[in-house]
C-alpha positions in Angstrom: 18.1 20.9 69.3 21.2 18.8 69.4 24.3 19.7 71.4 26.4 20.1 68.3 24.0 22.7 66.9 24.2 24.7 70.2 28.0 24.7 70.0 27.9 25.8 66.3 25.4 28.6 67.2 27.7 29.8 70.0 30.7 29.8 67.6 28.7 31.8 65.0 27.6 34.2 67.7 31.1 34.8 69.0 32.3 35.5 65.4 29.5 38.0 64.9 30.4 39.7 68.2 34.0 40.1 67.0 32.8 41.4 63.6 30.4 43.9 65.2 33.0 45.2 67.6 35.4 45.8 64.7 32.8 47.6 62.7 31.8 49.7 65.7 35.4 50.7 66.4 36.0 51.6 62.8 32.9 53.7 62.6 33.7 55.6 65.7 37.4 56.1 65.0 37.2 56.5 61.2 33.9 58.2 60.5 33.2 59.6 64.0 29.7 58.3 63.8 28.9 57.6 67.5 25.3 56.7 67.0 26.0 53.9 64.5 28.8 52.6 66.7 26.5 52.5 69.7 23.9 50.6 67.7 26.5 48.0 66.7 27.5 47.7 70.4 23.9 47.2 71.5 23.5 44.5 68.8 26.7 42.8 70.0 25.4 42.7 73.6 22.0 41.4 72.6 23.7 38.5 70.7 25.9 37.8 73.6 23.0 37.6 76.1 20.8 35.6 73.8 23.3 32.9 73.0 24.9 33.1 76.5 28.4 33.8 75.0 30.9 35.7 77.2 32.4 38.8 75.7 36.2 38.6 75.2 38.2 40.7 77.7 39.4 43.1 75.0 35.8 43.8 74.0 34.5 43.8 77.5 36.9 46.5 78.7 36.7 48.4 75.4 33.0 49.3 75.7 31.3 51.5 78.3 28.7 49.5 80.2 26.5 52.5 81.0 26.2 54.3 77.6 27.4 51.6 75.2 30.1 53.8 73.7 33.2 52.3 72.2 36.1 53.5 74.4 39.1 54.9 72.6 41.9 56.3 74.7 42.4 60.0 74.1 39.1 60.5 72.3 36.3 59.6 74.8 37.9 58.0 77.8 40.7 58.5 80.3 42.8 55.7 81.7 44.6 55.8 85.1 46.9 53.1 86.3 46.9 52.4 90.1 50.0 50.5 90.9 49.2 49.5 94.5 45.8 47.9 93.5 47.2 46.6 90.2 44.2 47.9 88.2 43.6 50.4 85.5 40.6 52.8 86.0 38.9 53.8 82.7 36.5 56.7 82.9 34.1 57.4 80.0 34.0 61.1 79.3 30.5 60.8 77.8 28.7 59.5 80.9 31.5 59.7 83.6 31.1 56.0 84.4 34.3 54.3 85.8 35.4 50.7 85.1 38.1 48.8 86.7 40.3 46.4 84.7 43.0 44.2 86.2 46.5 44.7 85.0 48.1 41.7 83.4 51.2 40.4 85.1 
């Protein structure tokens, strides 16, 4: 396979990842269907691993790594900001997993 094809496949994969995240977020927020949203997140992660594409930071910190739920503040996660460490701590209320995200300067 030529290098140009690999680059094109990675572009298509990153587009699909963005589309799947948007659909998963809309399903969870709009319809409240957590199972379908979780399925979209799993597909998104499989595509990311298969084509070796990094997830964008907005998507990476918007999904629980343990239970694959889309994280929406006030619905299924709590966010605390720690000023001294300059991080935000997101806790999934579904599985109680905690994730650290750096604060932007």
